[in-house]
N, C-alpha and C positions, 0 to 999 in steps of 0.2 A: 390261418383260417381253417379251423377244424370243423368237424361235423356238428359239434354242439352249437355253433353260431348260426347255422341255417334256420332252425326253428325260431330262434330269437329274432332274426332278421325278418322272417315271414310274419311273425307276430307284430313287429314294429310297423312293417309295411301295411298290414291289415288295419292296425290301429290308426294309421295315417289316412287310409281310404275311408274308414267308417264315418268320420265326422262329415265327409262330403256327401253322405247319403247315397253313395254308389253301392250297387250290389257287390258283395264280396264273394264273387263266384270262385275265385282262386283260393279262397281262405280254406284252411284245413277244416274239415267237418266238425272237429272238436274245439274250435276256437272259443265257443261260448262256454265250454267246460273249463277254461282257464278263468279262475275266480277273479283275476285282475281285470279282465274285460268287463264283466258285469259290475264290479266294484267301481269302475270308472264312471259308468252311467249313473249309478246310485249316487256317487259323489256330486256329479253335475246336477242331478235332481235335488239333492239336499241343499246345494248352494243356491239354487233358484228359490227353494222354499225359504231359506234364511233371508234372502234379499227382500222377500215379500212378507216377512214375519209378522208385522203389525196388522193382523187380519182385520180387526175392527176398523181401524183407521187407514188401512192400506188400500191399494188399488182394488176397486170393486169391479165386477163384471156387470155390464148393463142388462144382462139377462142370466138366468140360471142355466147351468150347463150340466148335462147328464154324464156321469162318470161311473166306472165300475166300482162296486163295493169291494174294498180291499181286506175285509175281515176274513180270517181263515180259521175254520174249525179244524184243528190239527188232527183230531181223531177221524173225522170224516174225510179229510184230505188223504190221510195215509191209506184209507180203505178204498179210495177211488182208483180205478185203473189208470195207467199212465195216459191212455188215449183220452179219457174223460178230463184229466188234468190239462192235456194239450188243448182241448176244445175250450175249456174255461180260460186258459191263459191267452189263447189266440183271440177269443171274443173280447176279453178285457183289453188286450193290447190294441185291437181295432177301435174299440169305443174310446179308449184313452187318446189315440191318434186323432180321431174325429173331434174330441173335446179340445185338444190343444190347438187344432186348426181353427175351430170355432172361436176360441179365445184370441187367436191371432187376428182374426177378422174383426172381432169386437174391439180389440185394442186399436186397430188401424182406423176404425170409424169413431174413435173416442177422443175426447179432449185431454184425457189424462195420460196420453202416450209418453212413455219414457224410453230412452235408448237402452237402459239397463234391462228393463223388463222385456223389451223386444229382443234383446240379445239372448236372454234365457229362454224365451219362447222359441226362437230359432234353434237354439241348442237342443231343446226338447224335441222339436220336430225332426231334426237330424238324427238324434239319438234313437227315437222311436223307429225311424226308417231303417237304421242300421240294425237294431234289435230284431225287427221284422225279417230282415235279410238273413240274420244269423239263425233265427228260428226256422226259416225255410230250409236252411241247410240241415237242420236237425230233423226235418220232416214234420214239424208241428202242424203245418197247414193241411197235410194229408188227412189228418184226423177229422177235419170238418167234412170231408167227402165220405160220409157213411153210406153203406148200401141201403137201398130203399126199404128193406125188410126190418131194419133196426129202429129202435125207438129214438125219436129226436132228443137232442141234449136238453137238459133243463134250462129254462131261460136264465140269462145272466142277471144276477142281483145288481141293482144300480142305486145310486143316490145322486143328489144334485148339489152343486157348489155355487157360491155366489161371489167368491173372491179369488184372486190369483193365488193367494197363499194357500187356500184350501185345495185348489186345483193342483198346485205343485206338491202339496202334502200327499194327495192321493197318488200322484205320479211316483213319488218317492216310496210310499208304502207298497204300491203295486210291484215295483221293481224289487224291493227288499223282501216282499212276502211271496206272493204266488209265482212270480217269474223265477225268483231264486230257488224256491222249493221245487218247481217243475224241472228247471235245468239241472239242479243238483241230483234229482232222482234219475233223470234220463242219462246223465253222465255217469252216475254210480252204476247203473244197470248195464251201460254200454249198449243199450238197445238201438241206438241210432248211429 
């Protein structure tokens, strides 16, 4: 049992605790910098999207749900300060969490309830809680607490979805896009 096994054990232990939605307070601050961690959440989101793929005839939401716009202008993103990126990611993650919780409530009150769909919603809720905890370790939430003399952040661009497929597609694209870009930049810089 040499020294190289300890980081692997800590990573495995953290990955076991993350799906429980428990805060990973003992996790290394750079856990989110391990690409395997984020890729795991992206894979889960993609699986949920694939399960609900028949958008037109697939399970519909009984009302439209507001979600963050996942389009990224790469030129503008690169020019943003990392603090601005953190604000956009944190706001998007918060709105996405609210949207998934709203979808869960709509599904519970629906006649089209399916165990498979409920399982993927539960995984998404757990994943978003874990990602929120990991971003807290990076300090992303601190960026929302700006001094009173600074200009407020631009309002988050949003769109609405009317199917579970579209909801999970936004979830997948948000993780693959803005979240991955932000964590990549923070980890590359070593700012946190």
